[in-house]
Steps between C-alpha positions, in 0.01 A plus 500: 500500500625850417377825670607864475659680791174684593305175514778333702500782760118491518463126526825389666325286765299313236811447284698371798222245570525375148876480521475302820289247306783459251417746232763749369402866450696720259486874578535717181572872448373643168437140388855384564566238772713644784440255793362163590329401817565137593450303819788471748568131584618453852749213541375211710656480848719198526488299819836362608484128544160454340631204291639318798453123467408523128843381377825367642842621396722183467820492706710479166325803344822695446726200455700490174338310213757286313309509166472879507870536594589267215296701248654823637859381465475256207180588313481659156503878512238502221290181509406354162849480356560872451872587524647804665768517224 
């Protein structure tokens, strides 16, 4: 929806209600858009420890993985046979 500045000043409360419902309102001056009213989305509050008991971190979580180490040291730089030369 697009409104002119005078209409925006006159009906700001109504426009904000529409914006709160998800609509965007463009404010124009002399027919040219100059601003957009959009809803402000508040970030959800995170509760520390809310996932407790939903998963278990294994004891070897940060242990070296021999296969990854082998690929890192011996693997192809460009898989698929592409040469670096």
